[in-house]
ZADO-1210 file (C-alpha; in nm, 4 decimals, padded with zeros to 6 digits):
<atoms>
<atom x="06.2935" y="-06.8208" z="08.8009" code="MET" pos="1"/>
<atom x="06.1119" y="-07.1177" z="08.6481" code="ASP" pos="2"/>
<atom x="05.7358" y="-07.1255" z="08.6388" code="ASP" pos="3"/>
<atom x="05.5827" y="-07.1582" z="08.9836" code="ILE" pos="4"/>
<atom x="05.3109" y="-07.4111" z="09.0546" code="GLN" pos="5"/>
<atom x="05.1068" y="-07.4747" z="09.3684" code="PHE" pos="6"/>
<atom x="05.0331" y="-07.8359" z="09.4622" code="ASN" pos="7"/>
<atom x="04.7775" y="-07.7247" z="09.7227" code="GLY" pos="8"/>
<atom x="04.6155" y="-07.4588" z="09.5087" code="LEU" pos="9"/>
<atom x="04.2866" y="-07.4631" z="09.7032" code="LYS" pos="10"/>
<atom x="04.4581" y="-07.3124" z="10.0090" code="TYR" pos="11"/>
<atom x="04.5353" y="-06.9940" z="09.8147" code="LEU" pos="12"/>
<atom x="04.1696" y="-06.8997" z="09.8576" code="TYR" pos="13"/>
<atom x="04.2545" y="-06.8399" z="10.2226" code="LEU" pos="14"/>
<atom x="04.4504" y="-06.5351" z="10.1061" code="LEU" pos="15"/>
<atom x="04.1131" y="-06.3743" z="10.0415" code="LEU" pos="16"/>
<atom x="03.9924" y="-06.4525" z="10.3926" code="VAL" pos="17"/>
<atom x="04.2768" y="-06.4600" z="10.6466" code="VAL" pos="18"/>
<atom x="04.4521" y="-06.1237" z="10.5803" code="PRO" pos="19"/>
<atom x="04.1185" y="-05.9494" z="10.5320" code="THR" pos="20"/>
<atom x="03.9786" y="-06.0965" z="10.8522" code="GLY" pos="21"/>
<atom x="04.2857" y="-06.0043" z="11.0567" code="LEU" pos="22"/>
<atom x="04.2904" y="-05.6536" z="10.9094" code="THR" pos="23"/>
<atom x="03.9265" y="-05.5982" z="10.9998" code="VAL" pos="24"/>
<atom x="03.9960" y="-05.7337" z="11.3488" code="PHE" pos="25"/>
<atom x="04.2893" y="-05.5003" z="11.4139" code="TYR" pos="26"/>
<atom x="04.1087" y="-05.1974" z="11.2704" code="VAL" pos="27"/>
<atom x="03.8190" y="-05.2678" z="11.5069" code="ALA" pos="28"/>
<atom x="04.0563" y="-05.3101" z="11.8043" code="VAL" pos="29"/>
<atom x="04.2427" y="-04.9849" z="11.7330" code="PHE" pos="30"/>
<atom x="03.9152" y="-04.8001" z="11.6855" code="HIS" pos="31"/>
<atom x="03.7906" y="-04.9348" z="12.0186" code="ARG" pos="32"/>
<atom x="04.1084" y="-04.8229" z="12.1939" code="LYS" pos="33"/>
<atom x="04.0858" y="-04.4703" z="12.0494" code="ARG" pos="34"/>
<atom x="03.7213" y="-04.4502" z="12.1545" code="THR" pos="35"/>
<atom x="03.8071" y="-04.5469" z="12.5112" code="LEU" pos="36"/>
<atom x="04.0948" y="-04.2980" z="12.5249" code="LEU" pos="37"/>
<atom x="03.8604" y="-04.0209" z="12.4106" code="LYS" pos="38"/>
<atom x="03.6266" y="-04.1074" z="12.6958" code="ARG" pos="39"/>
<atom x="03.9130" y="-04.0753" z="12.9415" code="PHE" pos="40"/>
<atom x="04.0080" y="-03.7414" z="12.7877" code="ALA" pos="41"/>
<atom x="03.6510" y="-03.6090" z="12.8100" code="ASP" pos="42"/>
<atom x="03.6410" y="-03.7091" z="13.1774" code="ALA" pos="43"/>
<atom x="03.9657" y="-03.5208" z="13.2469" code="GLY" pos="44"/>
<atom x="04.1440" y="-03.8396" z="13.3443" code="VAL" pos="45"/>
<atom x="04.3797" y="-03.8695" z="13.0464" code="LEU" pos="46"/>
<atom x="04.5798" y="-03.5635" z="13.1522" code="SER" pos="47"/>
<atom x="04.6441" y="-03.7154" z="13.4945" code="ARG" pos="48"/>
<atom x="04.7649" y="-04.0598" z="13.3785" code="ILE" pos="49"/>
<atom x="05.0657" y="-04.1586" z="13.1724" code="HIS" pos="50"/>
<atom x="04.9835" y="-04.3430" z="12.8460" code="VAL" pos="51"/>
<atom x="05.2913" y="-04.5358" z="12.7456" code="TYR" pos="52"/>
<atom x="05.1392" y="-04.7443" z="12.4610" code="ALA" pos="53"/>
<atom x="05.2567" y="-04.6450" z="12.1128" code="SER" pos="54"/>
<atom x="04.9914" y="-04.6779" z="11.8416" code="GLU" pos="55"/>
<atom x="05.2573" y="-04.6976" z="11.5696" code="SER" pos="56"/>
<atom x="05.4219" y="-04.9915" z="11.7481" code="ARG" pos="57"/>
<atom x="05.0833" y="-05.1596" z="11.7803" code="GLN" pos="58"/>
<atom x="05.0276" y="-05.1197" z="11.4091" code="ARG" pos="59"/>
<atom x="05.3740" y="-05.2633" z="11.3457" code="ARG" pos="60"/>
<atom x="05.2899" y="-05.5721" z="11.5500" code="ARG" pos="61"/>
<atom x="04.9599" y="-05.6133" z="11.3666" code="ALA" pos="62"/>
<atom x="05.1364" y="-05.5927" z="11.0294" code="ILE" pos="63"/>
<atom x="05.3794" y="-05.8641" z="11.1420" code="MET" pos="64"/>
<atom x="05.0949" y="-06.0979" z="11.2426" code="VAL" pos="65"/>
<atom x="04.9136" y="-06.0413" z="10.9123" code="ILE" pos="66"/>
<atom x="05.2369" y="-06.0989" z="10.7156" code="ALA" pos="67"/>
<atom x="05.3036" y="-06.4197" z="10.9108" code="ALA" pos="68"/>
<atom x="04.9514" y="-06.5439" z="10.8324" code="ALA" pos="69"/>
<atom x="05.0015" y="-06.4730" z="10.4613" code="VAL" pos="70"/>
<atom x="05.3335" y="-06.6612" z="10.4598" code="LEU" pos="71"/>
<atom x="05.1821" y="-06.9637" z="10.6359" code="ILE" pos="72"/>
<atom x="04.8895" y="-06.9722" z="10.3900" code="VAL" pos="73"/>
<atom x="05.1352" y="-06.9661" z="10.0979" code="VAL" pos="74"/>
<atom x="05.3239" y="-07.2538" z="10.2626" code="ALA" pos="75"/>
<atom x="04.9986" y="-07.4525" z="10.2890" code="LEU" pos="76"/>
<atom x="04.9547" y="-07.4067" z="09.9137" code="ALA" pos="77"/>
<atom x="05.2867" y="-07.5963" z="09.8699" code="ARG" pos="78"/>
<atom x="05.4644" y="-07.3746" z="09.6155" code="PRO" pos="79"/>
<atom x="05.7120" y="-07.5473" z="09.3876" code="ALA" pos="80"/>
<atom x="05.9613" y="-07.4231" z="09.1314" code="TRP" pos="81"/>
<atom x="06.2987" y="-07.5072" z="08.9778" code="LYS" pos="82"/>
<atom x="06.1711" y="-07.8036" z="08.7769" code="ALA" pos="83"/>
<atom x="06.4324" y="-08.0762" z="08.7449" code="GLU" pos="84"/>
<atom x="06.4297" y="-08.3428" z="08.4706" code="PRO" pos="85"/>
<atom x="06.3723" y="-08.6954" z="08.5938" code="GLU" pos="86"/>
<atom x="06.3860" y="-09.0219" z="08.4019" code="LYS" pos="87"/>
<atom x="06.0953" y="-09.2606" z="08.4394" code="LEU" pos="88"/>
<atom x="06.0612" y="-09.6141" z="08.3104" code="ARG" pos="89"/>
<atom x="05.6982" y="-09.7110" z="08.2558" code="GLN" pos="90"/>
<atom x="05.5581" y="-10.0620" z="08.2773" code="ARG" pos="91"/>
<atom x="05.2055" y="-10.1173" z="08.1588" code="GLY" pos="92"/>
<atom x="04.9641" y="-10.1924" z="07.8786" code="ARG" pos="93"/>
<atom x="04.7799" y="-09.9879" z="07.6175" code="ASP" pos="94"/>
<atom x="04.4076" y="-09.9878" z="07.6900" code="VAL" pos="95"/>
<atom x="04.1448" y="-09.8239" z="07.4689" code="VAL" pos="96"/>
<atom x="03.7907" y="-09.7897" z="07.5993" code="PHE" pos="97"/>
<atom x="03.5432" y="-09.8098" z="07.3111" code="VAL" pos="98"/>
<atom x="03.2051" y="-09.6769" z="07.4224" code="VAL" pos="99"/>
<atom x="02.8719" y="-09.6957" z="07.2448" code="ASP" pos="100"/>
<atom x="02.6967" y="-09.3556" z="07.2488" code="VAL" pos="101"/>
<atom x="02.4133" y="-09.4476" z="07.0135" code="SER" pos="102"/>
<atom x="02.0567" y="-09.3510" z="07.0994" code="HIS" pos="103"/>
<atom x="01.9754" y="-09.6939" z="07.2415" code="SER" pos="104"/>
<atom x="02.2320" y="-09.6314" z="07.5185" code="MET" pos="105"/>
<atom x="01.9841" y="-09.3859" z="07.6728" code="SER" pos="106"/>
<atom x="01.7588" y="-09.6799" z="07.7665" code="ALA" pos="107"/>
<atom x="01.6895" y="-09.6979" z="08.1385" code="THR" pos="108"/>
<atom x="01.6706" y="-10.0748" z="08.1928" code="ASP" pos="109"/>
<atom x="02.0149" y="-10.0200" z="08.3499" code="ILE" pos="110"/>
<atom x="02.0028" y="-09.7459" z="08.6125" code="LYS" pos="111"/>
<atom x="02.0418" y="-09.4554" z="08.5747" code="PRO" pos="112"/>
<atom x="02.0784" y="-09.5425" z="08.2053" code="ASP" pos="113"/>
<atom x="02.3176" y="-09.7480" z="07.9954" code="ARG" pos="114"/>
<atom x="02.5511" y="-09.4659" z="07.8934" code="LEU" pos="115"/>
<atom x="02.5673" y="-09.3168" z="08.2433" code="SER" pos="116"/>
<atom x="02.6617" y="-09.6562" z="08.3853" code="LEU" pos="117"/>
<atom x="02.9311" y="-09.6902" z="08.1177" code="ALA" pos="118"/>
<atom x="03.0829" y="-09.3574" z="08.2249" code="ARG" pos="119"/>
<atom x="03.0705" y="-09.4527" z="08.5920" code="LEU" pos="120"/>
<atom x="03.2307" y="-09.7910" z="08.5217" code="ALA" pos="121"/>
<atom x="03.5256" y="-09.6360" z="08.3374" code="ILE" pos="122"/>
<atom x="03.5794" y="-09.3743" z="08.6079" code="LEU" pos="123"/>
<atom x="03.5689" y="-09.6548" z="08.8629" code="ASP" pos="124"/>
<atom x="03.8418" y="-09.8426" z="08.6747" code="ALA" pos="125"/>
<atom x="04.0499" y="-09.5270" z="08.6461" code="LEU" pos="126"/>
<atom x="04.0999" y="-09.5315" z="09.0223" code="GLU" pos="127"/>
<atom x="04.3089" y="-09.8505" z="08.9977" code="VAL" pos="128"/>
<atom x="04.4997" y="-09.7810" z="08.6746" code="ILE" pos="129"/>
<atom x="04.8750" y="-09.7548" z="08.7272" code="GLU" pos="130"/>
<atom x="05.1264" y="-09.7292" z="08.4458" code="GLY" pos="131"/>
<atom x="04.8837" y="-09.8085" z="08.1620" code="ASP" pos="132"/>
<atom x="04.8290" y="-09.5761" z="07.8715" code="ARG" pos="133"/>
<atom x="04.4588" y="-09.5205" z="07.8164" code="VAL" pos="134"/>
<atom x="04.2550" y="-09.3965" z="07.5231" code="GLY" pos="135"/>
<atom x="03.8878" y="-09.3359" z="07.4486" code="LEU" pos="136"/>
<atom x="03.6801" y="-09.3914" z="07.1349" code="VAL" pos="137"/>
<atom x="03.3105" y="-09.3048" z="07.1112" code="ALA" pos="138"/>
<atom x="03.1008" y="-09.4640" z="06.8392" code="PHE" pos="139"/>
<atom x="02.7530" y="-09.4788" z="06.6954" code="ALA" pos="140"/>
<atom x="02.7147" y="-09.4683" z="06.3159" code="GLY" pos="141"/>
<atom x="03.0838" y="-09.3814" z="06.2993" code="ASN" pos="142"/>
<atom x="03.3712" y="-09.3781" z="06.5481" code="ALA" pos="143"/>
<atom x="03.5528" y="-09.0744" z="06.6902" code="VAL" pos="144"/>
<atom x="03.8722" y="-09.0695" z="06.8975" code="THR" pos="145"/>
<atom x="03.7976" y="-08.8633" z="07.2086" code="LYS" pos="146"/>
<atom x="04.1309" y="-08.9260" z="07.3789" code="CYS" pos="147"/>
<atom x="04.4435" y="-09.0739" z="07.2161" code="PRO" pos="148"/>
<atom x="04.6655" y="-09.3047" z="07.4178" code="LEU" pos="149"/>
<atom x="04.7984" y="-09.1043" z="07.7090" code="THR" pos="150"/>
<atom x="04.9299" y="-09.1124" z="08.0649" code="PHE" pos="151"/>
<atom x="04.7352" y="-08.7931" z="08.1361" code="ASP" pos="152"/>
<atom x="04.4580" y="-08.9483" z="08.3424" code="TYR" pos="153"/>
<atom x="04.3117" y="-08.6057" z="08.4190" code="GLY" pos="154"/>
<atom x="04.2484" y="-08.5353" z="08.0511" code="PHE" pos="155"/>
<atom x="04.1145" y="-08.8873" z="08.0048" code="PHE" pos="156"/>
<atom x="03.8752" y="-08.8403" z="08.2993" code="ARG" pos="157"/>
<atom x="03.7403" y="-08.5197" z="08.1437" code="THR" pos="158"/>
<atom x="03.6878" y="-08.6930" z="07.8080" code="ALA" pos="159"/>
<atom x="03.4927" y="-08.9735" z="07.9771" code="VAL" pos="160"/>
<atom x="03.2697" y="-08.7294" z="08.1664" code="LYS" pos="161"/>
<atom x="03.1938" y="-08.5491" z="07.8385" code="ASP" pos="162"/>
<atom x="03.0640" y="-08.8640" z="07.6666" code="LEU" pos="163"/>
<atom x="02.7114" y="-08.8053" z="07.5391" code="ALA" pos="164"/>
<atom x="02.4858" y="-08.8985" z="07.2501" code="GLU" pos="165"/>
<atom x="02.6071" y="-08.5943" z="07.0559" code="ASP" pos="166"/>
<atom x="02.9704" y="-08.7097" z="07.0866" code="SER" pos="167"/>
<atom x="02.9165" y="-08.8721" z="06.7454" code="VAL" pos="168"/>
<atom x="02.7104" y="-08.7021" z="06.4766" code="THR" pos="169"/>
<atom x="02.6115" y="-09.0004" z="06.2626" code="ARG" pos="170"/>
<atom x="02.3275" y="-09.2150" z="06.4009" code="PRO" pos="171"/>
<atom x="02.3342" y="-09.5932" z="06.4055" code="GLY" pos="172"/>
<atom x="02.5568" y="-09.8522" z="06.5726" code="THR" pos="173"/>
<atom x="02.8631" y="-09.9867" z="06.3955" code="ARG" pos="174"/>
<atom x="03.0702" y="-10.1804" z="06.6459" code="ILE" pos="175"/>
<atom x="03.2981" y="-10.3373" z="06.3865" code="GLY" pos="176"/>
<atom x="03.4020" y="-09.9983" z="06.2475" code="ASP" pos="177"/>
<atom x="03.4926" y="-09.8801" z="06.5983" code="ALA" pos="178"/>
<atom x="03.7182" y="-10.1816" z="06.6576" code="VAL" pos="179"/>
<atom x="03.8823" y="-10.1377" z="06.3188" code="ARG" pos="180"/>
<atom x="03.9476" y="-09.7694" z="06.3949" code="LYS" pos="181"/>
<atom x="04.1353" y="-09.8676" z="06.7094" code="VAL" pos="182"/>
<atom x="04.3428" y="-10.1262" z="06.5212" code="LEU" pos="183"/>
<atom x="04.4387" y="-09.8953" z="06.2355" code="THR" pos="184"/>
<atom x="04.4571" y="-09.5493" z="06.3941" code="GLU" pos="185"/>
<atom x="04.5430" y="-09.5962" z="06.7619" code="ILE" pos="186"/>
<atom x="04.7347" y="-09.9234" z="06.7898" code="PHE" pos="187"/>
<atom x="04.9687" y="-09.8142" z="06.5139" code="THR" pos="188"/>
<atom x="05.2949" y="-09.9649" z="06.6435" code="SER" pos="189"/>
<atom x="05.4150" y="-10.2983" z="06.5151" code="LYS" pos="190"/>
<atom x="05.4094" y="-10.4411" z="06.8660" code="GLU" pos="191"/>
<atom x="05.0490" y="-10.5495" z="06.9168" code="ARG" pos="192"/>
<atom x="05.1087" y="-10.7399" z="07.2392" code="GLN" pos="193"/>
<atom x="05.0138" y="-10.5853" z="07.5714" code="PHE" pos="194"/>
<atom x="04.7148" y="-10.4111" z="07.4155" code="LYS" pos="195"/>
<atom x="04.3480" y="-10.4305" z="07.5119" code="ASP" pos="196"/>
<atom x="04.0164" y="-10.3033" z="07.3822" code="ILE" pos="197"/>
<atom x="03.7479" y="-10.2567" z="07.6467" code="VAL" pos="198"/>
<atom x="03.4214" y="-10.2473" z="07.4540" code="LEU" pos="199"/>
<atom x="03.1150" y="-10.1130" z="07.6384" code="ILE" pos="200"/>
<atom x="02.7921" y="-10.1366" z="07.4405" code="THR" pos="201"/>
<atom x="02.4421" y="-10.2809" z="07.4255" code="ASP" pos="202"/>
<atom x="02.5617" y="-10.5036" z="07.1418" code="GLY" pos="203"/>
<atom x="02.3173" y="-10.3939" z="06.8742" code="GLU" pos="204"/>
<atom x="02.4944" y="-10.3598" z="06.5398" code="ASP" pos="205"/>
<atom x="02.4039" y="-10.2398" z="06.1912" code="HIS" pos="206"/>
<atom x="02.5932" y="-10.4649" z="05.9506" code="ASP" pos="207"/>
<atom x="02.9500" y="-10.3667" z="06.0426" code="SER" pos="208"/>
<atom x="03.0724" y="-10.7278" z="06.0881" code="PHE" pos="209"/>
<atom x="03.1879" y="-10.6859" z="06.4494" code="PRO" pos="210"/>
<atom x="03.2906" y="-11.0495" z="06.4948" code="VAL" pos="211"/>
<atom x="03.5167" y="-11.0312" z="06.1880" code="VAL" pos="212"/>
<atom x="03.6754" y="-10.7154" z="06.3303" code="ALA" pos="213"/>
<atom x="03.7266" y="-10.8946" z="06.6636" code="ALA" pos="214"/>
<atom x="03.8916" y="-11.1867" z="06.4856" code="GLU" pos="215"/>
<atom x="04.1313" y="-10.9425" z="06.3169" code="ASP" pos="216"/>
<atom x="04.2115" y="-10.7987" z="06.6584" code="ALA" pos="217"/>
<atom x="04.2737" y="-11.1467" z="06.7962" code="GLY" pos="218"/>
<atom x="04.5117" y="-11.2316" z="06.5125" code="LYS" pos="219"/>
<atom x="04.7042" y="-10.9116" z="06.5924" code="ALA" pos="220"/>
<atom x="04.7336" y="-11.0097" z="06.9595" code="GLY" pos="221"/>
<atom x="04.4848" y="-10.7507" z="07.0849" code="VAL" pos="222"/>
<atom x="04.2454" y="-10.8694" z="07.3554" code="ARG" pos="223"/>
<atom x="03.8817" y="-10.7629" z="07.3621" code="ILE" pos="224"/>
<atom x="03.6998" y="-10.7302" z="07.6917" code="ILE" pos="225"/>
<atom x="03.3336" y="-10.6870" z="07.6012" code="ALA" pos="226"/>
<atom x="03.0916" y="-10.5389" z="07.8537" code="VAL" pos="227"/>
<atom x="02.7279" y="-10.5707" z="07.7495" code="GLY" pos="228"/>
<atom x="02.4669" y="-10.3425" z="07.9059" code="LEU" pos="229"/>
<atom x="02.0950" y="-10.4114" z="07.8879" code="GLY" pos="230"/>
<atom x="01.8175" y="-10.6695" z="07.8934" code="ASP" pos="231"/>
<atom x="01.8944" y="-10.9459" z="07.6438" code="HIS" pos="232"/>
<atom x="01.5516" y="-11.1124" z="07.6682" code="GLU" pos="233"/>
<atom x="01.2589" y="-10.8693" z="07.6674" code="LYS" pos="234"/>
<atom x="01.4497" y="-10.5534" z="07.5858" code="GLY" pos="235"/>
<atom x="01.3262" y="-10.2072" z="07.6721" code="THR" pos="236"/>
<atom x="01.1820" y="-09.9027" z="07.4999" code="ARG" pos="237"/>
<atom x="01.4159" y="-09.6190" z="07.3991" code="ILE" pos="238"/>
<atom x="01.3278" y="-09.2826" z="07.5560" code="PRO" pos="239"/>
<atom x="01.3098" y="-08.9681" z="07.3472" code="VAL" pos="240"/>
<atom x="01.3253" y="-08.6261" z="07.5150" code="ARG" pos="241"/>
<atom x="01.1901" y="-08.3181" z="07.3375" code="ASP" pos="242"/>
<atom x="01.3102" y="-07.9578" z="07.3748" code="GLU" pos="243"/>
<atom x="01.0809" y="-07.9004" z="07.6729" code="LYS" pos="244"/>
<atom x="01.2133" y="-08.2035" z="07.8555" code="GLY" pos="245"/>
<atom x="00.9055" y="-08.4206" z="07.7970" code="ASN" pos="246"/>
<atom x="00.9847" y="-08.7895" z="07.7554" code="VAL" pos="247"/>
<atom x="00.8194" y="-09.0188" z="07.5020" code="THR" pos="248"/>
<atom x="00.9449" y="-09.3417" z="07.3462" code="PHE" pos="249"/>
<atom x="01.0864" y="-09.4135" z="07.0029" code="LEU" pos="250"/>
<atom x="00.8415" y="-09.5660" z="06.7541" code="LYS" pos="251"/>
<atom x="00.8688" y="-09.7303" z="06.4164" code="ASP" pos="252"/>
<atom x="00.5325" y="-09.6430" z="06.2703" code="GLY" pos="253"/>
<atom x="00.2788" y="-09.7381" z="06.5351" code="ASP" pos="254"/>
<atom x="00.5072" y="-09.9836" z="06.7139" code="GLU" pos="255"/>
<atom x="00.7493" y="-09.9028" z="06.9935" code="TYR" pos="256"/>
<atom x="01.1147" y="-09.9778" z="06.9202" code="VAL" pos="257"/>
<atom x="01.2670" y="-10.2133" z="07.1764" code="TYR" pos="258"/>
<atom x="01.6418" y="-10.2325" z="07.2404" code="SER" pos="259"/>
<atom x="01.7848" y="-10.5694" z="07.3424" code="ARG" pos="260"/>
<atom x="02.1356" y="-10.6571" z="07.4466" code="LEU" pos="261"/>
<atom x="02.3179" y="-10.8325" z="07.1623" code="GLY" pos="262"/>
<atom x="02.4809" y="-11.0743" z="07.4018" code="TRP" pos="263"/>
<atom x="02.5692" y="-11.3469" z="07.1530" code="ARG" pos="264"/>
<atom x="02.7605" y="-11.1002" z="06.9364" code="THR" pos="265"/>
<atom x="02.9609" y="-10.9725" z="07.2332" code="LEU" pos="266"/>
<atom x="03.0427" y="-11.3251" z="07.3465" code="GLN" pos="267"/>
<atom x="03.1738" y="-11.4150" z="07.0025" code="GLU" pos="268"/>
<atom x="03.3793" y="-11.0950" z="06.9873" code="MET" pos="269"/>
<atom x="03.5432" y="-11.1525" z="07.3263" code="ALA" pos="270"/>
<atom x="03.6203" y="-11.5181" z="07.2566" code="LEU" pos="271"/>
<atom x="03.7759" y="-11.4306" z="06.9192" code="ALA" pos="272"/>
<atom x="04.0864" y="-11.3023" z="07.0985" code="SER" pos="273"/>
<atom x="04.3079" y="-11.4977" z="07.3359" code="GLU" pos="274"/>
<atom x="04.2352" y="-11.3881" z="07.6909" code="GLY" pos="275"/>
<atom x="03.9248" y="-11.1923" z="07.5939" code="GLY" pos="276"/>
<atom x="03.6304" y="-11.1972" z="07.8316" code="ARG" pos="277"/>
<atom x="03.2607" y="-11.1049" z="07.7993" code="PRO" pos="278"/>
<atom x="03.0645" y="-10.9474" z="08.0855" code="TYR" pos="279"/>
<atom x="02.6921" y="-10.8908" z="08.0999" code="ARG" pos="280"/>
<atom x="02.5111" y="-10.6316" z="08.3119" code="VAL" pos="281"/>
<atom x="02.1349" y="-10.6736" z="08.3112" code="GLY" pos="282"/>
<atom x="01.8477" y="-10.4882" z="08.4786" code="PRO" pos="283"/>
<atom x="01.8972" y="-10.4547" z="08.8523" code="GLY" pos="284"/>
<atom x="02.2622" y="-10.5628" z="08.8293" code="GLU" pos="285"/>
<atom x="02.5781" y="-10.3677" z="08.8983" code="THR" pos="286"/>
<atom x="02.9385" y="-10.4167" z="08.7956" code="ILE" pos="287"/>
<atom x="03.2575" y="-10.3728" z="08.9961" code="ASP" pos="288"/>
<atom x="03.4616" y="-10.2579" z="08.7019" code="PHE" pos="289"/>
<atom x="03.7618" y="-10.1618" z="08.9155" code="ALA" pos="290"/>
<atom x="03.7982" y="-10.5250" z="09.0278" code="SER" pos="291"/>
<atom x="03.7566" y="-10.6513" z="08.6709" code="ILE" pos="292"/>
<atom x="04.0212" y="-10.4094" z="08.5465" code="TYR" pos="293"/>
<atom x="04.2615" y="-10.4995" z="08.8255" code="ARG" pos="294"/>
<atom x="04.2198" y="-10.8723" z="08.7592" code="LYS" pos="295"/>
<atom x="04.2222" y="-10.8810" z="08.3791" code="LEU" pos="296"/>
<atom x="04.4475" y="-10.5888" z="08.2936" code="ILE" pos="297"/>
<atom x="04.6273" y="-10.4805" z="08.6094" code="GLY" pos="298"/>
<atom x="04.7624" y="-10.8304" z="08.6719" code="GLU" pos="299"/>
<atom x="04.8299" y="-10.9115" z="08.3055" code="ALA" pos="300"/>
<atom x="05.1747" y="-10.9168" z="08.1528" code="GLU" pos="301"/>
<atom x="05.3109" y="-10.5689" z="08.0894" code="LYS" pos="302"/>
<atom x="05.5716" y="-10.4209" z="07.8644" code="THR" pos="303"/>
<atom x="05.8530" y="-10.1955" z="07.9751" code="GLU" pos="304"/>
<atom x="05.8381" y="-09.8756" z="07.7798" code="ARG" pos="305"/>
<atom x="06.1143" y="-09.6418" z="07.6773" code="GLU" pos="306"/>
<atom x="06.2501" y="-09.4065" z="07.9390" code="THR" pos="307"/>
<atom x="06.0440" y="-09.0913" z="07.9602" code="GLU" pos="308"/>
<atom x="06.1916" y="-08.7655" z="08.0846" code="ILE" pos="309"/>
<atom x="05.9490" y="-08.5630" z="08.2927" code="VAL" pos="310"/>
<atom x="05.9872" y="-08.2437" z="08.4901" code="LYS" pos="311"/>
<atom x="05.9565" y="-08.2713" z="08.8657" code="ARG" pos="312"/>
<atom x="05.8893" y="-07.9555" z="09.0629" code="TYR" pos="313"/>
<atom x="06.0467" y="-07.9522" z="09.4085" code="ARG" pos="314"/>
<atom x="05.8234" y="-07.8116" z="09.6788" code="GLU" pos="315"/>
<atom x="05.9615" y="-07.5013" z="09.8506" code="ARG" pos="316"/>
<atom x="05.7125" y="-07.4400" z="10.1294" code="PHE" pos="317"/>
<atom x="05.9764" y="-07.4553" z="10.4061" code="GLN" pos="318"/>
<atom x="06.1111" y="-07.0988" z="10.3634" code="PRO" pos="319"/>
<atom x="05.7594" y="-06.9572" z="10.3893" code="PHE" pos="320"/>
<atom x="05.6917" y="-07.1435" z="10.7142" code="ILE" pos="321"/>
<atom x="06.0283" y="-07.0306" z="10.8527" code="LEU" pos="322"/>
<atom x="05.9660" y="-06.6671" z="10.7596" code="LEU" pos="323"/>
<atom x="05.6167" y="-06.6853" z="10.9083" code="GLY" pos="324"/>
<atom x="05.7521" y="-06.8160" z="11.2386" code="LEU" pos="325"/>
<atom x="06.0248" y="-06.5506" z="11.2368" code="VAL" pos="326"/>
<atom x="05.7616" y="-06.2796" z="11.1895" code="MET" pos="327"/>
<atom x="05.5606" y="-06.4168" z="11.4841" code="LEU" pos="328"/>
<atom x="05.8708" y="-06.4255" z="11.7034" code="CYS" pos="329"/>
<atom x="05.9575" y="-06.0678" z="11.6061" code="MET" pos="330"/>
<atom x="05.6022" y="-05.9601" z="11.6839" code="GLU" pos="331"/>
<atom x="05.6373" y="-06.0963" z="12.0368" code="MET" pos="332"/>
<atom x="05.9636" y="-05.9069" z="12.0895" code="THR" pos="333"/>
<atom x="05.8307" y="-05.5678" z="11.9791" code="VAL" pos="334"/>
<atom x="05.7120" y="-05.3689" z="12.2803" code="SER" pos="335"/>
<atom x="05.4058" y="-05.1484" z="12.2584" code="GLU" pos="336"/>
<atom x="05.5517" y="-04.9016" z="12.5089" code="ARG" pos="337"/>
<atom x="05.6770" y="-04.5665" z="12.3922" code="LYS" pos="338"/>
<atom x="06.0412" y="-04.4813" z="12.4235" code="LYS" pos="339"/>
<atom x="06.0920" y="-04.2402" z="12.7146" code="ARG" pos="340"/>
</atoms>
């Protein structure tokens, strides 16, 4: 038999509760009956009455009820096996989320902080993604691919939730290098149409020529959707947390270091590609990233990909329900009376 999978796996936990509960119930009932019969015997009544109930038949009925409950629980878990190959034709775009995880993304001018909002925004967009391949790149002083292009949205979701400052070991912020990494290592096919970079950052850059990288992306037909997080006027101090959890703020000598949104840079990057768009999220503002994704990417022109063969498991819960009902019907037909 092929591998078995359960599409309602959470219901299998009932196997720890339902049979045990019913077993305890029947044991208590049988014990109560025996106790009452002993009282009749001690009073001299049992010898004068006919007891026709068979304890073995009662146990048989109890076993049938417990077995029926187990079968119904297994049916609720929706078992499936006998995987059958199925051809799928995918229509969609390739979308890589490029997320800044540098230290300045811990600033709290955006609540709860810039990086946390970036994670929440991507997870929000994931709810409306259909048919697109998605990837994830984290960057600071260098760029690291956290998730290659994939249809496995579950794996992608996990990679997004794991984004943190330590996702990249080298400090700094090099936006241009991150864009170039996507162009050279992820968008490797000759067909550059139907591809998007969603850049989420505070826009501060350390001499990596991000606008030049964006222009290269535009020439290759790759759109850049730039989402800037932070205060672009006054800026905000960058928190630093020590091993004990105490929070201070980053200093350069005696002066506090302020992080400001590099809005002009992000605007130039987005406008360097046809169809690119910049978005700014400042203090006290929120962003409906699902709507933005649906409008800019979900409704954009898509490519039809090659046919993909996937395995579909057919659910086989029906036999378990049928057997459970049969067991219950049999239980009702079994008499507790002894054979004379």
